[in-house]
Residue frames as qw, qx, qy, qz and C-alpha x, y, z in Angstrom:
[[0.346, -0.625, -0.546, -0.438, 53.43, 19.38, -17.87],
 [0.109, -0.440, 0.409, -0.792, 52.82, 21.75, -14.97],
 [0.088, -0.101, -0.919, 0.372, 51.58, 20.12, -11.78],
 [0.375, 0.295, 0.404, -0.781, 48.34, 22.15, -11.43],
 [0.583, 0.323, -0.390, -0.636, 47.34, 21.24, -15.01],
 [0.360, 0.135, -0.923, -0.039, 48.17, 17.56, -14.37],
 [0.090, 0.165, 0.803, -0.565, 46.06, 17.46, -11.19],
 [0.488, 0.346, 0.123, -0.792, 43.16, 19.15, -12.95],
 [0.538, 0.285, -0.643, -0.466, 43.36, 16.65, -15.80],
 [0.222, 0.016, -0.957, 0.185, 43.40, 13.70, -13.41],
 [0.270, 0.239, 0.581, -0.729, 40.39, 15.14, -11.57],
 [0.573, 0.344, -0.168, -0.725, 38.39, 15.44, -14.81],
 [0.471, 0.206, -0.827, -0.227, 39.29, 11.89, -15.86],
 [0.066, -0.071, -0.908, 0.407, 38.30, 10.46, -12.47],
 [0.406, 0.299, 0.363, -0.783, 34.98, 12.34, -12.50],
 [0.576, 0.324, -0.435, -0.612, 34.24, 11.13, -16.01],
 [0.337, 0.141, -0.931, -0.022, 34.84, 7.54, -14.88],
 [0.156, 0.179, 0.778, -0.581, 32.13, 7.77, -12.19],
 [0.086, -0.412, -0.740, -0.525, 28.73, 6.96, -13.70],
 [0.344, -0.358, 0.065, -0.866, 25.75, 9.09, -12.69],
 [0.226, -0.004, 0.849, -0.477, 23.85, 7.74, -9.71],
 [0.297, -0.257, -0.765, -0.510, 20.88, 5.68, -10.90],
 [0.573, -0.323, 0.147, -0.739, 17.52, 6.04, -9.29],
 [0.316, -0.105, 0.908, -0.256, 16.51, 3.12, -7.12],
 [0.078, -0.255, -0.888, -0.374, 13.98, 0.67, -8.53],
 [0.068, -0.651, -0.666, 0.358, 11.44, 2.20, -6.17],
 [0.005, 0.616, -0.007, -0.788, 12.14, 5.75, -7.33],
 [0.029, 0.120, -0.710, -0.693, 12.02, 4.68, -10.98],
 [0.064, -0.446, -0.884, -0.128, 8.62, 3.09, -10.44],
 [0.053, -0.705, -0.462, 0.535, 7.26, 6.14, -8.64],
 [0.035, 0.619, -0.201, -0.758, 8.52, 8.48, -11.35],
 [0.346, 0.090, 0.830, 0.428, 7.52, 6.19, -14.22],
 [0.257, 0.109, -0.307, -0.910, 5.52, 7.55, -17.15],
 [0.323, -0.250, -0.873, -0.267, 3.12, 4.60, -16.84],
 [0.132, -0.436, -0.689, 0.563, 1.63, 6.12, -13.67],
 [0.059, 0.767, 0.510, 0.384, -1.45, 8.24, -14.19],
 [0.131, 0.419, -0.183, 0.880, -1.20, 11.92, -13.31],
 [0.614, -0.553, -0.165, -0.539, -4.29, 11.51, -11.16],
 [0.891, -0.323, -0.270, 0.169, -2.43, 8.95, -9.07],
 [0.581, 0.213, -0.241, 0.748, 0.79, 10.96, -8.88],
 [0.184, -0.633, 0.007, -0.752, -1.12, 13.91, -7.42],
 [0.777, -0.552, -0.132, -0.273, -1.98, 11.73, -4.44],
 [0.730, 0.162, -0.446, 0.492, 1.67, 11.05, -3.58],
 [0.005, -0.516, 0.306, -0.800, 1.51, 14.08, -1.28],
 [0.695, -0.399, 0.169, -0.573, -0.95, 12.20, 0.93],
 [0.991, -0.053, -0.054, -0.108, 0.26, 8.61, 0.48],
 [0.189, -0.802, 0.567, 0.008, 4.06, 9.11, 0.56],
 [0.978, 0.155, -0.096, -0.103, 4.83, 5.91, -1.38],
 [0.569, 0.532, -0.519, 0.353, 8.62, 6.14, -1.25],
 [0.157, -0.482, 0.611, -0.608, 8.79, 6.70, 2.49],
 [0.821, -0.160, 0.232, -0.497, 6.02, 4.18, 3.19],
 [0.953, 0.227, -0.198, -0.018, 7.55, 1.31, 1.18],
 [0.386, 0.542, -0.580, 0.470, 10.99, 2.11, 2.60],
 [0.448, -0.427, 0.496, -0.609, 9.53, 1.92, 6.11],
 [0.932, -0.013, 0.180, -0.314, 8.07, -1.50, 5.22],
 [0.376, -0.535, 0.714, 0.252, 11.56, -2.52, 4.00],
 [0.829, 0.456, 0.303, -0.112, 10.38, -3.59, 0.53],
 [0.256, -0.552, 0.606, 0.513, 13.25, -4.59, -1.76],
 [0.553, 0.464, -0.364, -0.588, 13.17, -5.29, -5.55],
 [0.353, 0.256, -0.892, -0.117, 14.13, -8.98, -5.13],
 [0.286, -0.009, 0.774, -0.564, 11.29, -9.85, -2.75],
 [0.184, -0.389, -0.837, -0.338, 8.03, -11.74, -3.07],
 [0.119, 0.095, 0.341, -0.927, 5.35, -9.22, -2.13],
 [0.038, -0.536, -0.823, -0.183, 1.60, -9.65, -1.75],
 [0.161, -0.057, 0.110, -0.979, -0.67, -6.63, -1.91],
 [0.089, 0.402, 0.885, -0.215, -4.07, -7.32, -0.40],
 [0.212, 0.786, 0.576, -0.080, -7.06, -5.90, -2.29],
 [0.317, -0.155, 0.214, 0.911, -5.39, -3.35, -4.58],
 [0.338, 0.631, 0.377, -0.588, -8.89, -2.49, -5.82],
 [0.661, 0.646, 0.373, 0.081, -9.90, -1.49, -9.30],
 [0.221, 0.962, -0.158, 0.002, -7.46, 1.41, -9.67],
 [0.914, 0.011, -0.076, 0.398, -4.38, -0.42, -8.46],
 [0.028, -0.981, 0.152, -0.115, -2.74, 2.71, -7.03],
 [0.471, -0.668, 0.570, 0.087, 0.14, 0.85, -5.39],
 [0.866, 0.222, 0.418, 0.160, 0.18, -1.72, -8.20],
 [0.487, 0.857, -0.027, 0.168, 1.59, 1.02, -10.45],
 [0.102, -0.836, 0.512, -0.169, 4.60, 1.18, -8.10],
 [0.678, -0.372, 0.626, -0.099, 5.03, -2.36, -6.81],
 [0.895, 0.345, 0.285, -0.003, 4.63, -4.27, -10.08],
 [0.588, 0.748, -0.213, 0.220, 7.41, -2.48, -12.02],
 [0.245, -0.771, 0.538, -0.236, 9.63, -2.33, -8.95],
 [0.685, -0.291, 0.653, -0.142, 9.48, -6.11, -8.53],
 [0.857, 0.441, 0.041, -0.264, 9.16, -7.36, -12.11],
 [0.500, 0.665, -0.554, 0.034, 12.87, -7.92, -12.85],
 [0.343, 0.316, -0.821, 0.329, 14.05, -9.77, -9.74],
 [0.270, -0.012, 0.714, -0.646, 11.06, -10.15, -7.41],
 [0.121, -0.361, -0.871, -0.310, 7.44, -11.27, -7.54],
 [0.276, -0.019, 0.208, -0.938, 4.29, -9.17, -7.16],
 [0.093, -0.379, -0.919, -0.055, 1.07, -10.88, -6.09],
 [0.321, -0.172, 0.003, -0.931, -2.21, -8.98, -6.23],
 [0.001, 0.266, 0.934, -0.237, -4.71, -10.66, -3.89],
 [0.247, -0.084, -0.261, -0.930, -7.91, -9.53, -5.56],
 [0.635, 0.085, 0.370, -0.673, -11.66, -9.95, -5.23],
 [0.401, 0.085, 0.901, 0.140, -13.36, -13.06, -6.55],
 [0.251, 0.046, -0.509, -0.822, -15.16, -12.97, -9.87],
 [0.433, -0.323, -0.810, -0.228, -17.67, -15.34, -8.30],
 [0.074, -0.051, -0.585, 0.806, -18.40, -13.13, -5.30],
 [0.060, -0.641, -0.745, -0.173, -21.87, -12.20, -6.53],
 [0.196, -0.791, -0.250, 0.523, -21.19, -8.62, -5.35],
 [0.513, 0.804, 0.208, 0.216, -21.26, -6.00, -8.09],
 [0.145, -0.949, 0.279, 0.041, -18.66, -3.75, -6.44],
 [0.623, -0.441, 0.604, 0.229, -16.13, -6.59, -6.33],
 [0.713, 0.318, 0.555, 0.287, -16.72, -7.91, -9.85],
 [0.340, 0.927, 0.119, 0.104, -16.71, -4.42, -11.40],
 [0.182, -0.899, 0.393, 0.061, -13.43, -3.47, -9.75],
 [0.720, -0.216, 0.611, 0.248, -11.82, -6.81, -10.53],
 [0.653, 0.590, 0.398, 0.260, -12.59, -6.25, -14.21],
 [0.117, 0.987, -0.089, 0.063, -11.21, -2.72, -14.02],
 [0.479, -0.685, 0.527, 0.156, -8.00, -4.04, -12.46],
 [0.751, 0.075, 0.598, 0.268, -7.63, -6.83, -15.03],
 [0.501, 0.816, 0.229, 0.176, -8.16, -4.33, -17.87],
 [0.123, -0.947, 0.295, 0.041, -5.42, -2.16, -16.38],
 [0.633, -0.417, 0.616, 0.215, -3.00, -5.10, -16.19],
 [0.710, 0.337, 0.563, 0.255, -3.74, -6.24, -19.74],
 [0.336, 0.935, 0.118, 0.009, -3.41, -2.74, -21.20],
 [0.101, 0.871, -0.473, 0.086, 0.30, -2.45, -20.30],
 [0.990, -0.079, -0.096, 0.071, 1.91, -5.91, -20.47],
 [0.566, 0.518, -0.358, 0.533, 5.39, -4.37, -20.55],
 [0.182, -0.545, 0.437, -0.692, 4.75, -3.20, -16.97],
 [0.642, -0.253, 0.416, -0.592, 2.35, -5.76, -15.51],
 [0.769, 0.209, -0.518, -0.311, 2.77, -9.04, -17.41],
 [0.447, 0.170, -0.817, 0.323, 4.52, -10.75, -14.47],
 [0.419, -0.273, 0.376, -0.780, 1.81, -9.82, -11.97],
 [0.250, -0.150, -0.957, 0.001, 0.30, -12.87, -10.29],
 [0.462, -0.281, 0.001, -0.841, -3.37, -12.27, -9.59],
 [0.206, -0.125, -0.944, 0.227, -4.74, -14.36, -6.74],
 [0.431, -0.550, -0.431, -0.571, -8.00, -14.29, -4.86],
 [0.130, -0.077, -0.722, 0.676, -8.89, -13.23, -1.34],
 [0.480, -0.341, -0.289, -0.755, -12.63, -13.45, -0.77],
 [0.012, 0.061, -0.868, 0.492, -13.17, -14.47, 2.84],
 [0.599, -0.558, 0.556, -0.145, -14.34, -16.63, 4.40],
 [0.946, 0.155, 0.283, -0.042, -13.95, -19.29, 1.70],
 [0.757, 0.532, -0.022, 0.379, -11.18, -18.10, -0.66],
 [0.370, -0.909, 0.186, 0.040, -8.14, -17.22, 1.43],
 [0.834, -0.136, 0.308, 0.438, -5.24, -19.03, -0.26],
 [0.231, 0.948, -0.030, -0.216, -3.59, -15.84, -1.50],
 [0.383, 0.706, -0.595, 0.025, -0.12, -17.34, -2.04],
 [0.794, 0.008, -0.587, 0.158, 1.86, -20.45, -1.05],
 [0.637, -0.767, -0.074, -0.037, 2.28, -20.67, 2.72],
 [0.655, -0.611, 0.223, 0.385, 5.55, -19.47, 4.26],
 [0.690, 0.297, 0.367, 0.549, 6.75, -18.11, 0.89],
 [0.172, 0.865, 0.236, 0.409, 6.22, -14.34, 1.04],
 [0.490, 0.068, -0.303, 0.814, 8.63, -11.64, 2.24],
 [0.086, 0.117, 0.241, -0.960, 6.14, -8.80, 2.57],
 [0.004, 0.613, 0.769, 0.182, 2.36, -8.55, 2.81],
 [0.059, -0.085, -0.085, 0.991, 1.02, -5.03, 2.35],
 [0.006, -0.650, -0.738, -0.183, -2.48, -3.63, 2.68],
 [0.108, 0.035, -0.040, 0.993, -3.62, -0.06, 2.34],
 [0.400, 0.028, 0.160, -0.902, -6.88, 1.19, 3.92],
 [0.564, -0.046, -0.712, -0.415, -8.63, -2.19, 3.98],
 [0.139, -0.033, -0.875, 0.462, -8.95, -3.24, 7.63],
 [0.387, 0.178, 0.347, -0.836, -12.26, -1.38, 8.03],
 [0.632, 0.181, -0.468, -0.591, -13.69, -3.32, 5.07],
 [0.487, 0.028, -0.870, 0.069, -12.95, -6.66, 6.70],
 [0.036, 0.093, 0.686, -0.721, -14.34, -5.45, 10.02],
 [0.512, 0.123, -0.025, -0.850, -17.60, -4.41, 8.40],
 [0.772, 0.110, -0.482, -0.399, -18.11, -7.96, 7.17],
 [0.792, -0.472, 0.315, -0.223, -16.85, -9.66, 10.32],
 [0.943, 0.292, -0.064, 0.147, -13.87, -11.12, 8.46],
 [0.059, 0.893, -0.411, 0.174, -10.87, -9.30, 9.91],
 [0.617, -0.502, 0.602, -0.065, -9.57, -12.20, 11.99],
 [0.888, 0.271, 0.363, 0.083, -9.78, -14.57, 9.01],
 [0.546, 0.806, -0.089, 0.209, -7.80, -12.19, 6.80],
 [0.191, -0.829, 0.502, -0.158, -5.10, -11.52, 9.39],
 [0.783, -0.248, 0.571, 0.003, -4.61, -15.25, 9.81],
 [0.813, 0.514, 0.230, 0.147, -4.37, -15.69, 6.02],
 [0.275, 0.899, -0.273, 0.203, -1.73, -12.94, 5.83],
 [0.491, -0.652, 0.568, -0.108, 0.23, -14.55, 8.67],
 [0.894, 0.022, 0.447, 0.018, 0.18, -17.96, 7.00],
 [0.748, 0.630, 0.070, 0.197, 1.72, -16.84, 3.70],
 [0.033, 0.915, -0.370, 0.160, 4.60, -14.89, 5.24],
 [0.720, 0.218, -0.549, 0.366, 7.98, -16.41, 5.88],
 [0.635, -0.637, -0.271, 0.343, 9.24, -16.38, 9.45],
 [0.415, -0.389, 0.074, 0.819, 10.68, -12.90, 9.89],
 [0.179, 0.452, 0.544, 0.684, 8.51, -11.54, 7.08],
 [0.004, -0.208, -0.282, 0.937, 6.81, -8.18, 7.46],
 [0.074, 0.695, 0.699, 0.152, 3.15, -7.19, 7.36],
 [0.143, -0.062, -0.029, 0.987, 2.73, -3.51, 6.48],
 [0.001, -0.690, -0.723, -0.021, -0.59, -1.80, 7.21],
 [0.000, 0.041, -0.013, 0.999, -1.83, 1.67, 6.40],
 [0.155, -0.575, -0.799, -0.088, -5.31, 2.41, 7.73],
 [0.182, -0.681, -0.133, -0.697, -7.61, 5.36, 8.47],
 [0.390, -0.019, -0.696, 0.603, -6.93, 6.19, 12.12],
 [0.410, -0.762, -0.434, -0.251, -9.64, 6.84, 14.67],
 [0.129, -0.789, 0.314, -0.512, -8.90, 9.18, 17.58],
 [0.393, 0.162, -0.807, 0.410, -6.82, 7.66, 20.34],
 [0.101, 0.071, 0.700, -0.703, -9.05, 6.58, 23.19],
 [0.578, 0.085, -0.135, -0.800, -12.22, 6.56, 21.11],
 [0.691, 0.013, 0.667, -0.279, -14.58, 3.61, 21.34],
 [0.013, 0.241, -0.802, -0.546, -14.15, 1.23, 18.42],
 [0.769, 0.242, 0.069, -0.587, -17.23, 0.46, 16.38],
 [0.660, -0.155, 0.726, 0.110, -16.87, -3.30, 15.69],
 [0.663, 0.565, 0.473, 0.133, -18.11, -2.68, 12.14],
 [0.371, -0.342, 0.233, 0.831, -15.95, 0.43, 11.58],
 [0.381, 0.704, 0.588, 0.111, -18.79, 2.01, 9.62],
 [0.020, 0.952, -0.036, -0.304, -17.08, 5.41, 9.62],
 [0.750, 0.587, -0.197, 0.233, -14.03, 3.87, 7.94],
 [0.029, 0.738, -0.521, 0.427, -11.85, 4.80, 10.92],
 [0.895, -0.223, -0.377, 0.089, -10.14, 2.22, 13.15],
 [0.415, -0.861, 0.288, -0.057, -8.12, 2.71, 16.32],
 [0.349, 0.602, -0.711, 0.101, -4.45, 1.74, 16.32],
 [0.413, -0.308, 0.752, -0.411, -5.15, -0.31, 19.42],
 [0.842, 0.216, 0.329, -0.370, -7.71, -2.42, 17.56],
 [0.716, 0.599, -0.347, -0.086, -5.49, -3.06, 14.53],
 [0.084, 0.567, -0.776, 0.262, -2.60, -4.05, 16.78],
 [0.610, -0.140, 0.649, -0.432, -4.87, -6.43, 18.70],
 [0.873, 0.391, 0.053, -0.286, -6.05, -8.07, 15.46],
 [0.547, 0.638, -0.537, 0.069, -2.47, -8.56, 14.29],
 [0.134, -0.479, 0.785, -0.370, -1.22, -9.87, 17.61],
 [0.786, 0.000, 0.448, -0.427, -4.10, -12.34, 17.85],
 [0.859, 0.476, -0.136, -0.130, -2.99, -13.77, 14.48],
 [0.912, -0.166, 0.041, 0.373, 0.56, -14.21, 15.82],
 [0.470, 0.670, -0.045, 0.573, 2.27, -11.01, 14.66],
 [0.523, -0.535, -0.250, 0.615, 4.55, -8.83, 16.76],
 [0.175, 0.977, 0.116, 0.029, 4.44, -5.05, 16.38],
 [0.756, 0.058, 0.013, 0.652, 7.86, -3.93, 15.14],
 [0.238, -0.166, -0.015, 0.957, 7.38, -0.20, 14.60],
 [0.214, 0.819, 0.511, -0.150, 4.94, 2.65, 14.05],
 [0.359, 0.025, 0.233, 0.903, 5.40, 5.66, 11.78],
 [0.175, 0.712, 0.376, -0.567, 3.69, 9.01, 11.34],
 [0.257, -0.060, 0.594, 0.760, 4.53, 9.10, 7.62],
 [0.099, -0.408, -0.692, -0.588, 0.84, 9.17, 6.66],
 [0.155, -0.550, -0.606, 0.554, -0.46, 11.25, 9.55],
 [0.051, 0.519, 0.327, 0.788, -2.74, 14.22, 8.90],
 [0.172, -0.272, -0.610, 0.724, -3.33, 16.36, 12.02],
 [0.276, 0.019, -0.135, -0.951, -5.97, 18.40, 10.14],
 [0.538, -0.199, -0.704, -0.419, -8.30, 15.41, 10.12],
 [0.435, -0.336, 0.463, -0.695, -10.63, 15.44, 13.14],
 [0.082, -0.011, -0.992, -0.096, -12.07, 12.07, 11.95],
 [0.231, 0.490, 0.696, -0.471, -15.60, 13.32, 12.78],
 [0.139, 0.184, -0.450, -0.863, -17.40, 13.81, 9.45],
 [0.674, 0.166, 0.180, -0.697, -21.00, 13.44, 8.21],
 [0.908, 0.301, -0.179, -0.229, -20.13, 10.62, 5.81],
 [0.884, -0.339, 0.215, 0.240, -17.19, 9.19, 7.68],
 [0.485, -0.417, 0.442, 0.629, -13.82, 9.01, 5.98],
 [0.423, 0.401, 0.650, 0.488, -15.57, 9.17, 2.59],
 [0.027, 0.945, 0.256, -0.203, -16.42, 12.82, 3.30],
 [0.283, -0.741, 0.369, 0.485, -12.77, 13.65, 2.56],
 [0.536, 0.637, -0.464, -0.303, -10.83, 13.47, -0.69],
 [0.015, 0.118, -0.580, -0.806, -10.67, 11.57, -2.91],
 [0.051, 0.440, 0.893, 0.078, -14.27, 10.34, -2.47],
 [0.112, 0.042, 0.046, -0.992, -15.90, 13.65, -1.43],
 [0.010, -0.390, -0.918, -0.071, -19.26, 11.99, -0.79],
 [0.064, 0.709, 0.447, -0.542, -20.94, 15.34, 0.02],
 [0.513, 0.594, 0.399, 0.474, -19.93, 16.55, -3.46],
 [0.240, 0.596, 0.021, 0.766, -20.08, 20.37, -3.49],
 [0.536, -0.795, -0.182, -0.216, -21.31, 20.76, 0.09],
 [0.506, -0.805, 0.289, 0.105, -18.45, 22.30, 2.12],
 [0.892, 0.393, -0.032, 0.222, -16.15, 21.22, -0.68],
 [0.318, 0.753, -0.352, 0.456, -13.37, 23.71, 0.02],
 [0.564, -0.636, 0.392, -0.352, -13.40, 22.82, 3.72],
 [0.941, -0.138, 0.308, -0.006, -12.77, 19.15, 3.05],
 [0.745, 0.575, -0.102, 0.322, -10.26, 19.78, 0.28],
 [0.004, -0.820, 0.392, -0.417, -8.31, 21.92, 2.76],
 [0.763, -0.461, 0.416, -0.182, -8.20, 18.99, 5.20],
 [0.290, 0.513, -0.778, -0.220, -6.94, 16.59, 2.53],
 [0.737, -0.039, -0.652, -0.171, -6.97, 12.81, 2.79],
 [0.757, -0.597, -0.185, -0.188, -7.51, 11.03, 6.10],
 [0.254, -0.698, 0.629, -0.229, -5.22, 10.74, 9.08],
 [0.920, 0.145, -0.342, -0.128, -3.59, 7.31, 8.78],
 [0.673, -0.569, 0.472, 0.032, -1.66, 4.92, 10.96],
 [0.665, 0.546, -0.507, -0.043, 1.34, 3.17, 9.42],
 [0.718, -0.490, 0.452, -0.201, 2.19, -0.02, 11.28],
 [0.523, 0.482, -0.699, -0.072, 4.90, -2.64, 10.71],
 [0.838, -0.334, 0.329, -0.279, 4.47, -6.15, 12.10],
 [0.209, 0.501, -0.834, -0.101, 6.81, -9.16, 12.02],
 [0.919, -0.101, -0.278, -0.262, 5.90, -12.83, 11.81],
 [0.431, -0.662, 0.584, -0.186, 7.57, -14.45, 14.79]]
């Protein structure tokens, strides 16, 4: 056998022995057919792969998502990513809240979970309805707590400090709290109720540090420099809510979703 032919044959055999690179559990979840097309369209604004990588989420972890809402946008990614070797907790609204928005969205979320048991059957649904229901998971048992665009909701109801303390309590020492929130302009005065939906980074960091967290890193993954943050209906002027409906619709579609801070904290 001639040497060039032998080398070529060995090369083909060695290549055949190398299996194709599998997608990570995170990539598989993001690309999964179970995700709605409506949700996938929003990846361009929410950057789930980069965001969850920044928060150092791994498939074998215990992860709590705070208030995934009725649509469960991140649930579609976190639940399948964690179902084989980790644990996904959804800290949801209380069915006894007496608030129609909460009960309606809790039902919508539960319907979503029950409709696809092959994806969501291992999801643990807990309750976070401050100030009374805050035991979202066993204390000191969770690797990651994540919350997306919720801090302004707690501020509106005067419950932010309670929730930050609850998130601190469930994390293991060294565990990470990941926060994405609508970002107010640097140096702007913070409305204590955050009625516009925008919060300053300084205020979120202060809330976290008061609960005992240490800021580990910031990222501009979810930044949007087109967003001035000054809108007639606050953050809900922008997609996906579009509260002004057809008024200046193209203008707000061109801006896209809000400018957002992405902050990583560690439990000391």
